[in-house]
All heavy atoms as TSV, in Angstrom:
chain	resi	resn	atom	element	x	y	z
A	1	MET	N	N	0.841	-1.168	0.000
A	1	MET	CA	C	0.000	0.000	0.000
A	1	MET	C	C	0.894	1.241	0.000
A	1	MET	O	O	1.789	1.360	0.836
A	1	MET	CB	C	-0.885	-0.024	1.247
A	1	MET	CG	C	-1.850	1.079	1.340
A	1	MET	SD	S	-3.115	0.464	2.437
A	1	MET	CE	C	-3.736	1.824	3.188
A	2	PRO	N	N	0.688	2.183	-0.903
A	2	PRO	CA	C	1.538	3.375	-0.979
A	2	PRO	C	C	1.333	4.285	0.231
A	2	PRO	O	O	0.265	4.314	0.840
A	2	PRO	CB	C	1.100	4.069	-2.264
A	2	PRO	CG	C	-0.189	3.445	-2.658
A	2	PRO	CD	C	-0.316	2.141	-1.952
A	3	LEU	N	N	2.390	5.018	0.559
A	3	LEU	CA	C	2.325	5.962	1.677
A	3	LEU	C	C	1.554	7.208	1.272
A	3	LEU	O	O	1.627	7.657	0.134
A	3	LEU	CB	C	3.736	6.366	2.106
A	3	LEU	CG	C	4.645	5.276	2.659
A	3	LEU	CD1	C	6.032	5.840	2.928
A	3	LEU	CD2	C	4.073	4.676	3.920
A	4	THR	N	N	0.851	7.766	2.245
A	4	THR	CA	C	0.185	9.048	2.009
A	4	THR	C	C	1.244	10.143	1.997
A	4	THR	O	O	2.378	9.931	2.482
A	4	THR	CB	C	-0.835	9.361	3.122
A	4	THR	OG1	O	-0.119	9.579	4.346
A	4	THR	CG2	C	-1.846	8.233	3.287
A	5	PRO	N	N	0.940	11.334	1.485
A	5	PRO	CA	C	1.928	12.425	1.513
A	5	PRO	C	C	2.421	12.745	2.928
A	5	PRO	O	O	3.604	13.002	3.128
A	5	PRO	CB	C	1.157	13.597	0.907
A	5	PRO	CG	C	0.179	12.956	-0.015
A	5	PRO	CD	C	-0.244	11.688	0.699
A	6	ALA	N	N	1.525	12.694	3.906
A	6	ALA	CA	C	1.939	12.970	5.293
A	6	ALA	C	C	2.898	11.898	5.795
A	6	ALA	O	O	3.886	12.196	6.473
A	6	ALA	CB	C	0.721	13.058	6.205
A	7	GLU	N	N	2.636	10.639	5.461
A	7	GLU	CA	C	3.528	9.554	5.872
A	7	GLU	C	C	4.878	9.658	5.179
A	7	GLU	O	O	5.914	9.391	5.789
A	7	GLU	CB	C	2.876	8.203	5.570
A	7	GLU	CG	C	1.677	7.885	6.439
A	7	GLU	CD	C	0.880	6.686	5.950
A	7	GLU	OE1	O	0.896	6.398	4.726
A	7	GLU	OE2	O	0.246	6.041	6.801
A	8	GLN	N	N	4.886	10.060	3.916
A	8	GLN	CA	C	6.138	10.248	3.188
A	8	GLN	C	C	6.962	11.368	3.821
A	8	GLN	O	O	8.185	11.250	3.957
A	8	GLN	CB	C	5.866	10.569	1.728
A	8	GLN	CG	C	5.369	9.392	0.938
A	8	GLN	CD	C	4.988	9.778	-0.484
A	8	GLN	OE1	O	4.750	10.946	-0.783
A	8	GLN	NE2	N	4.920	8.792	-1.356
A	9	ALA	N	N	6.314	12.461	4.213
A	9	ALA	CA	C	7.016	13.584	4.841
A	9	ALA	C	C	7.648	13.153	6.158
A	9	ALA	O	O	8.799	13.484	6.445
A	9	ALA	CB	C	6.068	14.754	5.067
A	10	ARG	N	N	6.905	12.403	6.966
A	10	ARG	CA	C	7.453	11.932	8.250
A	10	ARG	C	C	8.616	10.981	8.022
A	10	ARG	O	O	9.618	11.034	8.740
A	10	ARG	CB	C	6.362	11.249	9.070
A	10	ARG	CG	C	5.429	12.197	9.754
A	10	ARG	CD	C	4.588	11.472	10.790
A	10	ARG	NE	N	3.782	10.415	10.229
A	10	ARG	CZ	C	2.525	10.527	9.834
A	10	ARG	NH1	N	1.918	11.703	9.915
A	10	ARG	NH2	N	1.866	9.507	9.352
A	11	ALA	N	N	8.511	10.109	7.045
A	11	ALA	CA	C	9.549	9.106	6.796
A	11	ALA	C	C	10.860	9.732	6.353
A	11	ALA	O	O	11.918	9.128	6.489
A	11	ALA	CB	C	9.060	8.102	5.758
A	12	THR	N	N	10.816	10.930	5.818
A	12	THR	CA	C	12.038	11.580	5.346
A	12	THR	C	C	12.440	12.769	6.212
A	12	THR	O	O	13.383	13.477	5.885
A	12	THR	CB	C	11.864	12.059	3.896
A	12	THR	OG1	O	10.770	12.974	3.834
A	12	THR	CG2	C	11.603	10.888	2.963
A	13	SER	N	N	11.731	12.993	7.314
A	13	SER	CA	C	12.020	14.139	8.186
A	13	SER	C	C	12.657	13.681	9.488
A	13	SER	O	O	12.343	12.611	10.006
A	13	SER	CB	C	10.728	14.906	8.494
A	13	SER	OG	O	10.177	15.426	7.312
A	14	THR	N	N	13.533	14.526	10.015
A	14	THR	CA	C	14.226	14.233	11.265
A	14	THR	C	C	13.795	15.222	12.334
A	14	THR	O	O	13.775	16.432	12.105
A	14	THR	CB	C	15.749	14.325	11.070
A	14	THR	OG1	O	16.131	13.387	10.066
A	14	THR	CG2	C	16.487	14.015	12.357
A	15	VAL	N	N	13.467	14.676	13.511
A	15	VAL	CA	C	13.058	15.465	14.660
A	15	VAL	C	C	14.134	15.326	15.730
A	15	VAL	O	O	14.609	14.226	16.002
A	15	VAL	CB	C	11.713	14.969	15.226
A	15	VAL	CG1	C	11.317	15.743	16.459
A	15	VAL	CG2	C	10.635	15.042	14.169
A	16	LEU	N	N	14.501	16.444	16.343
A	16	LEU	CA	C	15.429	16.439	17.475
A	16	LEU	C	C	14.629	16.721	18.737
A	16	LEU	O	O	13.973	17.763	18.849
A	16	LEU	CB	C	16.515	17.501	17.288
A	16	LEU	CG	C	17.481	17.712	18.458
A	16	LEU	CD1	C	18.237	16.431	18.796
A	16	LEU	CD2	C	18.442	18.846	18.143
A	17	VAL	N	N	14.663	15.787	19.684
A	17	VAL	CA	C	13.985	15.941	20.968
A	17	VAL	C	C	15.043	16.336	21.993
A	17	VAL	O	O	15.993	15.593	22.228
A	17	VAL	CB	C	13.270	14.637	21.398
A	17	VAL	CG1	C	12.658	14.797	22.779
A	17	VAL	CG2	C	12.213	14.250	20.372
A	18	VAL	N	N	14.860	17.521	22.600
A	18	VAL	CA	C	15.826	18.044	23.570
A	18	VAL	C	C	15.126	18.119	24.924
A	18	VAL	O	O	14.215	18.924	25.126
A	18	VAL	CB	C	16.324	19.446	23.164
A	18	VAL	CG1	C	17.468	19.880	24.072
A	18	VAL	CG2	C	16.736	19.480	21.703
A	19	GLU	N	N	15.541	17.270	25.835
A	19	GLU	CA	C	14.883	17.162	27.139
A	19	GLU	C	C	15.867	16.573	28.128
A	19	GLU	O	O	16.475	15.536	27.844
A	19	GLU	CB	C	13.635	16.282	27.001
A	19	GLU	CG	C	12.986	15.846	28.291
A	19	GLU	CD	C	12.431	16.982	29.117
A	19	GLU	OE1	O	11.574	17.729	28.614
A	19	GLU	OE2	O	12.875	17.122	30.276
A	20	ASP	N	N	16.045	17.225	29.292
A	20	ASP	CA	C	17.006	16.722	30.262
A	20	ASP	C	C	16.471	15.555	31.089
A	20	ASP	O	O	17.242	14.772	31.621
A	20	ASP	CB	C	17.509	17.846	31.179
A	20	ASP	CG	C	16.399	18.541	31.940
A	20	ASP	OD1	O	15.309	18.742	31.368
A	20	ASP	OD2	O	16.627	18.897	33.107
A	21	ASP	N	N	15.163	15.390	31.173
A	21	ASP	CA	C	14.587	14.255	31.889
A	21	ASP	C	C	14.551	13.051	30.948
A	21	ASP	O	O	13.829	13.055	29.939
A	21	ASP	CB	C	13.173	14.600	32.374
A	21	ASP	CG	C	12.561	13.446	33.146
A	21	ASP	OD1	O	12.895	13.295	34.340
A	21	ASP	OD2	O	11.766	12.691	32.542
A	22	ALA	N	N	15.335	12.029	31.264
A	22	ALA	CA	C	15.493	10.877	30.368
A	22	ALA	C	C	14.171	10.175	30.086
A	22	ALA	O	O	13.895	9.816	28.935
A	22	ALA	CB	C	16.497	9.889	30.949
A	23	LEU	N	N	13.336	9.984	31.088
A	23	LEU	CA	C	12.074	9.280	30.887
A	23	LEU	C	C	11.167	10.040	29.912
A	23	LEU	O	O	10.605	9.456	28.980
A	23	LEU	CB	C	11.357	9.073	32.223
A	23	LEU	CG	C	10.059	8.289	32.177
A	23	LEU	CD1	C	10.297	6.886	31.629
A	23	LEU	CD2	C	9.438	8.222	33.561
A	24	THR	N	N	11.068	11.344	30.097
A	24	THR	CA	C	10.254	12.165	29.200
A	24	THR	C	C	10.826	12.151	27.792
A	24	THR	O	O	10.097	12.022	26.806
A	24	THR	CB	C	10.167	13.606	29.722
A	24	THR	OG1	O	9.609	13.581	31.049
A	24	THR	CG2	C	9.315	14.480	28.838
A	25	ARG	N	N	12.152	12.285	27.678
A	25	ARG	CA	C	12.816	12.293	26.370
A	25	ARG	C	C	12.588	10.980	25.634
A	25	ARG	O	O	12.215	10.970	24.460
A	25	ARG	CB	C	14.307	12.566	26.543
A	25	ARG	CG	C	15.056	12.734	25.232
A	25	ARG	CD	C	16.512	13.133	25.431
A	25	ARG	NE	N	17.303	12.094	26.084
A	25	ARG	CZ	C	17.769	12.155	27.320
A	25	ARG	NH1	N	17.546	13.209	28.087
A	25	ARG	NH2	N	18.489	11.169	27.828
A	26	PHE	N	N	12.776	9.855	26.321
A	26	PHE	CA	C	12.591	8.550	25.681
A	26	PHE	C	C	11.130	8.325	25.288
A	26	PHE	O	O	10.846	7.764	24.227
A	26	PHE	CB	C	13.075	7.421	26.586
A	26	PHE	CG	C	14.565	7.402	26.791
A	26	PHE	CD1	C	15.096	7.147	28.041
A	26	PHE	CD2	C	15.446	7.626	25.743
A	26	PHE	CE1	C	16.470	7.127	28.239
A	26	PHE	CE2	C	16.826	7.608	25.931
A	26	PHE	CZ	C	17.325	7.350	27.189
A	27	ALA	N	N	10.197	8.755	26.139
A	27	ALA	CA	C	8.771	8.587	25.827
A	27	ALA	C	C	8.396	9.398	24.586
A	27	ALA	O	O	7.712	8.896	23.683
A	27	ALA	CB	C	7.918	8.996	27.020
A	28	MET	N	N	8.846	10.647	24.543
A	28	MET	CA	C	8.526	11.496	23.395
A	28	MET	C	C	9.179	10.952	22.125
A	28	MET	O	O	8.546	10.891	21.068
A	28	MET	CB	C	8.978	12.930	23.642
A	28	MET	CG	C	8.645	13.873	22.509
A	28	MET	SD	S	9.154	15.555	22.873
A	28	MET	CE	C	7.619	16.169	23.522
A	29	ALA	N	N	10.426	10.540	22.227
A	29	ALA	CA	C	11.137	9.995	21.066
A	29	ALA	C	C	10.459	8.721	20.572
A	29	ALA	O	O	10.294	8.522	19.365
A	29	ALA	CB	C	12.596	9.728	21.415
A	30	GLY	N	N	10.043	7.868	21.484
A	30	GLY	CA	C	9.360	6.638	21.104
A	30	GLY	C	C	8.032	6.909	20.417
A	30	GLY	O	O	7.692	6.262	19.419
A	31	TYR	N	N	7.292	7.867	20.955
A	31	TYR	CA	C	6.008	8.245	20.356
A	31	TYR	C	C	6.199	8.723	18.918
A	31	TYR	O	O	5.479	8.303	18.011
A	31	TYR	CB	C	5.357	9.338	21.207
A	31	TYR	CG	C	4.043	9.838	20.669
A	31	TYR	CD1	C	2.857	9.184	20.978
A	31	TYR	CD2	C	3.980	10.959	19.852
A	31	TYR	CE1	C	1.641	9.634	20.479
A	31	TYR	CE2	C	2.774	11.411	19.348
A	31	TYR	CZ	C	1.608	10.742	19.671
A	31	TYR	OH	O	0.416	11.193	19.170
A	32	LEU	N	N	7.181	9.587	18.709
A	32	LEU	CA	C	7.441	10.123	17.369
A	32	LEU	C	C	7.972	9.038	16.418
A	32	LEU	O	O	7.563	8.965	15.259
A	32	LEU	CB	C	8.414	11.296	17.453
A	32	LEU	CG	C	7.873	12.541	18.164
A	32	LEU	CD1	C	9.006	13.508	18.479
A	32	LEU	CD2	C	6.790	13.199	17.340
A	33	ALA	N	N	8.861	8.197	16.911
A	33	ALA	CA	C	9.409	7.118	16.082
A	33	ALA	C	C	8.320	6.133	15.675
A	33	ALA	O	O	8.297	5.667	14.532
A	33	ALA	CB	C	10.526	6.400	16.826
A	34	ASP	N	N	7.405	5.836	16.591
A	34	ASP	CA	C	6.301	4.924	16.273
A	34	ASP	C	C	5.410	5.477	15.169
A	34	ASP	O	O	4.707	4.730	14.494
A	34	ASP	CB	C	5.443	4.650	17.511
A	34	ASP	CG	C	6.129	3.752	18.517
A	34	ASP	OD1	O	7.157	3.130	18.165
A	34	ASP	OD2	O	5.633	3.678	19.660
A	35	ARG	N	N	5.429	6.770	14.981
A	35	ARG	CA	C	4.609	7.409	13.950
A	35	ARG	C	C	5.400	7.712	12.674
A	35	ARG	O	O	4.937	8.435	11.805
A	35	ARG	CB	C	3.972	8.672	14.512
A	35	ARG	CG	C	2.709	8.287	15.288
A	35	ARG	CD	C	2.477	9.111	16.507
A	35	ARG	NE	N	1.378	8.537	17.280
A	35	ARG	CZ	C	1.522	7.544	18.155
A	35	ARG	NH1	N	2.697	6.987	18.351
A	35	ARG	NH2	N	0.496	7.091	18.833
A	36	GLY	N	N	6.614	7.164	12.602
A	36	GLY	CA	C	7.355	7.215	11.354
A	36	GLY	C	C	8.440	8.269	11.249
A	36	GLY	O	O	9.102	8.363	10.220
A	37	TRP	N	N	8.647	9.063	12.284
A	37	TRP	CA	C	9.693	10.088	12.231
A	37	TRP	C	C	11.054	9.464	12.517
A	37	TRP	O	O	11.173	8.517	13.291
A	37	TRP	CB	C	9.443	11.173	13.278
A	37	TRP	CG	C	8.198	11.959	13.081
A	37	TRP	CD1	C	6.947	11.651	13.570
A	37	TRP	CD2	C	8.050	13.172	12.362
A	37	TRP	NE1	N	6.046	12.610	13.187
A	37	TRP	CE2	C	6.691	13.555	12.440
A	37	TRP	CE3	C	8.919	13.963	11.639
A	37	TRP	CZ2	C	6.199	14.699	11.849
A	37	TRP	CZ3	C	8.429	15.119	11.048
A	37	TRP	CH2	C	7.086	15.474	11.153
A	38	ARG	N	N	12.099	10.021	11.951
A	38	ARG	CA	C	13.482	9.707	12.347
A	38	ARG	C	C	13.766	10.628	13.518
A	38	ARG	O	O	13.607	11.847	13.404
A	38	ARG	CB	C	14.447	9.988	11.201
A	38	ARG	CG	C	15.889	9.746	11.575
A	38	ARG	CD	C	16.812	9.947	10.364
A	38	ARG	NE	N	18.177	9.816	10.798
A	38	ARG	CZ	C	19.041	10.838	10.905
A	38	ARG	NH1	N	18.675	12.053	10.556
A	38	ARG	NH2	N	20.270	10.635	11.315
A	39	VAL	N	N	14.165	10.085	14.654
A	39	VAL	CA	C	14.292	10.873	15.882
A	39	VAL	C	C	15.720	10.852	16.398
A	39	VAL	O	O	16.331	9.789	16.523
A	39	VAL	CB	C	13.346	10.344	16.983
A	39	VAL	CG1	C	13.454	11.198	18.239
A	39	VAL	CG2	C	11.905	10.302	16.490
A	40	LEU	N	N	16.239	12.042	16.691
A	40	LEU	CA	C	17.510	12.194	17.398
A	40	LEU	C	C	17.189	12.739	18.782
A	40	LEU	O	O	16.173	13.417	18.971
A	40	LEU	CB	C	18.420	13.171	16.655
A	40	LEU	CG	C	18.776	12.820	15.213
A	40	LEU	CD1	C	19.596	13.939	14.584
A	40	LEU	CD2	C	19.530	11.503	15.151
A	41	GLN	N	N	18.077	12.467	19.747
A	41	GLN	CA	C	17.824	12.916	21.113
A	41	GLN	C	C	19.035	13.655	21.665
A	41	GLN	O	O	20.175	13.282	21.389
A	41	GLN	CB	C	17.537	11.722	22.021
A	41	GLN	CG	C	16.322	10.925	21.625
A	41	GLN	CD	C	16.105	9.749	22.547
A	41	GLN	OE1	O	16.221	9.870	23.767
A	41	GLN	NE2	N	15.789	8.596	21.969
A	42	ALA	N	N	18.742	14.677	22.463
A	42	ALA	CA	C	19.790	15.408	23.171
A	42	ALA	C	C	19.337	15.609	24.612
A	42	ALA	O	O	18.175	15.924	24.869
A	42	ALA	CB	C	20.047	16.760	22.508
A	43	ALA	N	N	20.273	15.444	25.548
A	43	ALA	CA	C	19.951	15.532	26.968
A	43	ALA	C	C	20.004	16.947	27.518
A	43	ALA	O	O	19.588	17.182	28.647
A	43	ALA	CB	C	20.893	14.637	27.766
A	44	CYS	N	N	20.518	17.889	26.736
A	44	CYS	CA	C	20.554	19.283	27.176
A	44	CYS	C	C	20.710	20.189	25.952
A	44	CYS	O	O	21.002	19.726	24.851
A	44	CYS	CB	C	21.680	19.529	28.179
A	44	CYS	SG	S	23.337	19.408	27.487
A	45	GLY	N	N	20.518	21.466	26.174
A	45	GLY	CA	C	20.617	22.422	25.082
A	45	GLY	C	C	21.992	22.461	24.446
A	45	GLY	O	O	22.120	22.647	23.232
A	46	GLU	N	N	23.021	22.283	25.246
A	46	GLU	CA	C	24.393	22.296	24.719
A	46	GLU	C	C	24.614	21.131	23.758
A	46	GLU	O	O	25.203	21.297	22.685
A	46	GLU	CB	C	25.407	22.256	25.865
A	46	GLU	CG	C	26.826	22.519	25.443
A	46	GLU	CD	C	27.042	23.913	24.884
A	46	GLU	OE1	O	26.530	24.888	25.457
A	46	GLU	OE2	O	27.729	24.029	23.845
A	47	ASP	N	N	24.132	19.944	24.144
A	47	ASP	CA	C	24.239	18.782	23.248
A	47	ASP	C	C	23.468	19.032	21.954
A	47	ASP	O	O	23.937	18.691	20.870
A	47	ASP	CB	C	23.688	17.523	23.918
A	47	ASP	CG	C	24.553	17.020	25.058
A	47	ASP	OD1	O	25.715	17.475	25.185
A	47	ASP	OD2	O	24.062	16.172	25.831
A	48	ALA	N	N	22.295	19.636	22.079
A	48	ALA	CA	C	21.478	19.926	20.893
A	48	ALA	C	C	22.183	20.914	19.977
A	48	ALA	O	O	22.196	20.736	18.750
A	48	ALA	CB	C	20.123	20.478	21.316
A	49	ARG	N	N	22.779	21.953	20.554
A	49	ARG	CA	C	23.490	22.942	19.731
A	49	ARG	C	C	24.640	22.285	18.971
A	49	ARG	O	O	24.860	22.561	17.795
A	49	ARG	CB	C	23.997	24.091	20.592
A	49	ARG	CG	C	24.701	25.157	19.761
A	49	ARG	CD	C	24.987	26.407	20.504
A	49	ARG	NE	N	25.780	26.180	21.697
A	49	ARG	CZ	C	26.132	27.150	22.528
A	49	ARG	NH1	N	25.743	28.387	22.302
A	49	ARG	NH2	N	26.848	26.883	23.596
A	50	THR	N	N	25.346	21.377	19.625
A	50	THR	CA	C	26.428	20.648	18.974
A	50	THR	C	C	25.892	19.803	17.816
A	50	THR	O	O	26.472	19.793	16.723
A	50	THR	CB	C	27.154	19.743	19.994
A	50	THR	OG1	O	27.691	20.565	21.028
A	50	THR	CG2	C	28.254	18.939	19.341
A	51	MET	N	N	24.776	19.124	18.041
A	51	MET	CA	C	24.180	18.290	16.989
A	51	MET	C	C	23.712	19.156	15.819
A	51	MET	O	O	23.907	18.789	14.658
A	51	MET	CB	C	23.016	17.484	17.551
A	51	MET	CG	C	23.432	16.436	18.557
A	51	MET	SD	S	22.035	15.656	19.364
A	51	MET	CE	C	21.582	14.481	18.100
A	52	LEU	N	N	23.106	20.285	16.122
A	52	LEU	CA	C	22.611	21.173	15.067
A	52	LEU	C	C	23.759	21.757	14.241
A	52	LEU	O	O	23.638	21.926	13.035
A	52	LEU	CB	C	21.765	22.296	15.662
A	52	LEU	CG	C	20.395	21.860	16.188
A	52	LEU	CD1	C	19.831	22.895	17.147
A	52	LEU	CD2	C	19.443	21.631	15.032
A	53	SER	N	N	24.869	22.039	14.879
A	53	SER	CA	C	26.001	22.622	14.154
A	53	SER	C	C	26.813	21.570	13.397
A	53	SER	O	O	27.649	21.910	12.567
A	53	SER	CB	C	26.901	23.403	15.106
A	53	SER	OG	O	27.515	22.537	16.036
A	54	ALA	N	N	26.545	20.280	13.665
A	54	ALA	CA	C	27.281	19.202	12.994
A	54	ALA	C	C	26.837	19.018	11.548
A	54	ALA	O	O	27.482	18.298	10.792
A	54	ALA	CB	C	27.116	17.891	13.758
A	55	GLY	N	N	25.751	19.642	11.168
A	55	GLY	CA	C	25.326	19.575	9.786
A	55	GLY	C	C	24.265	18.537	9.474
A	55	GLY	O	O	23.882	18.381	8.319
A	56	ASP	N	N	23.795	17.791	10.481
A	56	ASP	CA	C	22.695	16.855	10.237
A	56	ASP	C	C	21.464	17.634	9.791
A	56	ASP	O	O	21.203	18.733	10.283
A	56	ASP	CB	C	22.334	16.072	11.511
A	56	ASP	CG	C	23.322	14.966	11.826
A	56	ASP	OD1	O	24.046	14.556	10.904
A	56	ASP	OD2	O	23.365	14.539	12.987
A	57	ALA	N	N	20.726	17.082	8.867
A	57	ALA	CA	C	19.487	17.723	8.417
A	57	ALA	C	C	18.409	17.467	9.454
A	57	ALA	O	O	17.837	16.389	9.529
A	57	ALA	CB	C	19.074	17.171	7.070
A	58	ILE	N	N	18.153	18.454	10.285
A	58	ILE	CA	C	17.120	18.356	11.322
A	58	ILE	C	C	15.992	19.290	10.912
A	58	ILE	O	O	16.201	20.485	10.711
A	58	ILE	CB	C	17.691	18.716	12.709
A	58	ILE	CG1	C	18.752	17.685	13.094
A	58	ILE	CG2	C	16.573	18.776	13.751
A	58	ILE	CD1	C	19.520	17.993	14.351
A	59	ASP	N	N	14.798	18.717	10.773
A	59	ASP	CA	C	13.660	19.460	10.257
A	59	ASP	C	C	12.797	20.087	11.344
A	59	ASP	O	O	12.096	21.076	11.087
A	59	ASP	CB	C	12.790	18.532	9.402
A	59	ASP	CG	C	13.589	17.939	8.255
A	59	ASP	OD1	O	13.985	18.706	7.360
A	59	ASP	OD2	O	13.842	16.718	8.276
A	60	LEU	N	N	12.837	19.524	12.550
A	60	LEU	CA	C	11.961	19.982	13.617
A	60	LEU	C	C	12.653	19.754	14.950
A	60	LEU	O	O	13.327	18.734	15.133
A	60	LEU	CB	C	10.648	19.189	13.560
A	60	LEU	CG	C	9.557	19.509	14.557
A	60	LEU	CD1	C	9.033	20.930	14.348
A	60	LEU	CD2	C	8.419	18.500	14.416
A	61	VAL	N	N	12.503	20.702	15.885
A	61	VAL	CA	C	13.093	20.566	17.214
A	61	VAL	C	C	11.991	20.714	18.259
A	61	VAL	O	O	11.237	21.684	18.236
A	61	VAL	CB	C	14.185	21.643	17.459
A	61	VAL	CG1	C	14.724	21.547	18.879
A	61	VAL	CG2	C	15.313	21.504	16.451
A	62	PHE	N	N	11.891	19.717	19.149
A	62	PHE	CA	C	11.046	19.807	20.328
A	62	PHE	C	C	12.000	20.017	21.492
A	62	PHE	O	O	12.863	19.186	21.742
A	62	PHE	CB	C	10.264	18.502	20.566
A	62	PHE	CG	C	9.088	18.324	19.671
A	62	PHE	CD1	C	9.173	17.513	18.558
A	62	PHE	CD2	C	7.885	18.961	19.947
A	62	PHE	CE1	C	8.076	17.327	17.723
A	62	PHE	CE2	C	6.785	18.782	19.124
A	62	PHE	CZ	C	6.890	17.967	18.007
A	63	SER	N	N	11.844	21.128	22.212
A	63	SER	CA	C	12.792	21.436	23.272
A	63	SER	C	C	12.094	21.787	24.580
A	63	SER	O	O	11.102	22.520	24.597
A	63	SER	CB	C	13.675	22.618	22.855
A	63	SER	OG	O	14.570	22.951	23.895
A	64	ASP	N	N	12.658	21.283	25.646
A	64	ASP	CA	C	12.276	21.700	26.984
A	64	ASP	C	C	12.763	23.138	27.159
A	64	ASP	O	O	13.641	23.598	26.427
A	64	ASP	CB	C	12.966	20.775	27.991
A	64	ASP	CG	C	12.514	20.987	29.425
A	64	ASP	OD1	O	11.575	21.767	29.655
A	64	ASP	OD2	O	13.115	20.359	30.321
A	65	VAL	N	N	12.214	23.853	28.116
A	65	VAL	CA	C	12.664	25.218	28.380
A	65	VAL	C	C	13.721	25.223	29.464
A	65	VAL	O	O	14.797	25.791	29.294
A	65	VAL	CB	C	11.472	26.124	28.776
A	65	VAL	CG1	C	11.950	27.485	29.228
A	65	VAL	CG2	C	10.515	26.267	27.606
A	66	GLU	N	N	13.454	24.563	30.578
A	66	GLU	CA	C	14.388	24.574	31.704
A	66	GLU	C	C	15.300	23.356	31.628
A	66	GLU	O	O	14.882	22.234	31.862
A	66	GLU	CB	C	13.614	24.570	33.018
A	66	GLU	CG	C	12.821	25.843	33.234
A	66	GLU	CD	C	12.120	25.870	34.569
A	66	GLU	OE1	O	12.549	25.159	35.500
A	66	GLU	OE2	O	11.129	26.595	34.670
A	67	MET	N	N	16.577	23.630	31.281
A	67	MET	CA	C	17.583	22.580	31.170
A	67	MET	C	C	18.912	23.127	31.663
A	67	MET	O	O	19.145	24.332	31.610
A	67	MET	CB	C	17.752	22.123	29.707
A	67	MET	CG	C	16.545	21.515	29.088
A	67	MET	SD	S	16.846	21.042	27.369
A	67	MET	CE	C	16.928	22.641	26.575
A	68	PRO	N	N	19.799	22.236	32.093
A	68	PRO	CA	C	21.127	22.706	32.497
A	68	PRO	C	C	21.972	23.093	31.283
A	68	PRO	O	O	21.694	22.680	30.162
A	68	PRO	CB	C	21.725	21.478	33.201
A	68	PRO	CG	C	21.004	20.308	32.628
A	68	PRO	CD	C	19.626	20.805	32.281
A	69	HIS	N	N	22.990	23.889	31.528
A	69	HIS	CA	C	24.010	24.292	30.547
A	69	HIS	C	C	23.503	25.318	29.537
A	69	HIS	O	O	24.122	26.338	29.341
A	69	HIS	CB	C	24.629	23.101	29.804
A	69	HIS	CG	C	25.084	22.000	30.692
A	69	HIS	ND1	N	26.096	22.158	31.605
A	69	HIS	CD2	C	24.641	20.728	30.838
A	69	HIS	CE1	C	26.276	21.045	32.265
A	69	HIS	NE2	N	25.402	20.152	31.822
A	70	LEU	N	N	22.411	25.033	28.850
A	70	LEU	CA	C	21.864	25.929	27.832
A	70	LEU	C	C	20.360	25.673	27.814
A	70	LEU	O	O	19.924	24.585	27.431
A	70	LEU	CB	C	22.480	25.600	26.460
A	70	LEU	CG	C	22.152	26.521	25.308
A	70	LEU	CD1	C	22.894	27.859	25.456
A	70	LEU	CD2	C	22.535	25.881	23.991
A	71	ASN	N	N	19.566	26.664	28.258
A	71	ASN	CA	C	18.124	26.415	28.332
A	71	ASN	C	C	17.480	26.513	26.950
A	71	ASN	O	O	18.124	26.849	25.963
A	71	ASN	CB	C	17.456	27.332	29.359
A	71	ASN	CG	C	17.415	28.788	28.946
A	71	ASN	OD1	O	17.180	29.124	27.796
A	71	ASN	ND2	N	17.636	29.671	29.912
A	72	GLY	N	N	16.186	26.217	26.891
A	72	GLY	CA	C	15.480	26.184	25.615
A	72	GLY	C	C	15.471	27.519	24.885
A	72	GLY	O	O	15.567	27.566	23.660
A	73	PHE	N	N	15.343	28.622	25.638
A	73	PHE	CA	C	15.352	29.944	25.005
A	73	PHE	C	C	16.715	30.255	24.402
A	73	PHE	O	O	16.825	30.789	23.293
A	73	PHE	CB	C	14.958	31.036	26.005
A	73	PHE	CG	C	13.547	30.904	26.503
A	73	PHE	CD1	C	13.289	30.673	27.834
A	73	PHE	CD2	C	12.465	31.008	25.635
A	73	PHE	CE1	C	11.992	30.558	28.302
A	73	PHE	CE2	C	11.153	30.890	26.084
A	73	PHE	CZ	C	10.916	30.659	27.426
A	74	GLU	N	N	17.767	29.906	25.124
A	74	GLU	CA	C	19.126	30.131	24.604
A	74	GLU	C	C	19.386	29.239	23.386
A	74	GLU	O	O	20.057	29.685	22.436
A	74	GLU	CB	C	20.152	29.839	25.703
A	74	GLU	CG	C	20.085	30.814	26.864
A	74	GLU	CD	C	20.831	30.349	28.094
A	74	GLU	OE1	O	20.965	29.133	28.311
A	74	GLU	OE2	O	21.279	31.218	28.857
A	75	LEU	N	N	18.849	28.026	23.404
A	75	LEU	CA	C	18.997	27.152	22.240
A	75	LEU	C	C	18.329	27.749	21.010
A	75	LEU	O	O	18.910	27.771	19.931
A	75	LEU	CB	C	18.401	25.774	22.548
A	75	LEU	CG	C	18.373	24.780	21.385
A	75	LEU	CD1	C	19.781	24.482	20.882
A	75	LEU	CD2	C	17.660	23.500	21.795
A	76	VAL	N	N	17.124	28.271	21.179
A	76	VAL	CA	C	16.420	28.883	20.045
A	76	VAL	C	C	17.209	30.065	19.517
A	76	VAL	O	O	17.360	30.244	18.302
A	76	VAL	CB	C	14.985	29.292	20.439
A	76	VAL	CG1	C	14.339	30.147	19.381
A	76	VAL	CG2	C	14.154	28.043	20.706
A	77	ARG	N	N	17.756	30.887	20.397
A	77	ARG	CA	C	18.590	32.024	19.955
A	77	ARG	C	C	19.793	31.534	19.177
A	77	ARG	O	O	20.188	32.137	18.173
A	77	ARG	CB	C	19.022	32.861	21.150
A	77	ARG	CG	C	18.074	33.981	21.450
A	77	ARG	CD	C	18.602	34.926	22.507
A	77	ARG	NE	N	17.659	34.835	23.606
A	77	ARG	CZ	C	17.932	34.452	24.838
A	77	ARG	NH1	N	19.154	34.165	25.195
A	77	ARG	NH2	N	16.995	34.387	25.752
A	78	ALA	N	N	20.403	30.444	19.645
A	78	ALA	CA	C	21.593	29.898	18.978
A	78	ALA	C	C	21.252	29.312	17.608
A	78	ALA	O	O	22.087	29.305	16.709
A	78	ALA	CB	C	22.237	28.822	19.841
A	79	MET	N	N	20.027	28.844	17.451
A	79	MET	CA	C	19.630	28.268	16.167
A	79	MET	C	C	19.445	29.365	15.142
A	79	MET	O	O	19.671	29.223	13.993
A	79	MET	CB	C	18.331	27.463	16.300
A	79	MET	CG	C	18.520	26.197	17.089
A	79	MET	SD	S	17.037	25.224	17.519
A	79	MET	CE	C	15.787	25.671	16.423
């Protein structure tokens, strides 16, 4: 059965989940992966900034606001 346009978009898109709480991060990543997204994870804003600057094609970022090292607002500014 062919994929719908929405399923095709998810299958070729990468989401970065940035969350310092491991349980929340894994749950969110699992939920997105189960729906066809390619998911990367970062435990803090600093890790996310490093991943974003590495050149990986990341299409969407879900970020916590309160995190150690670099909070969500600082991450958005850095992006």
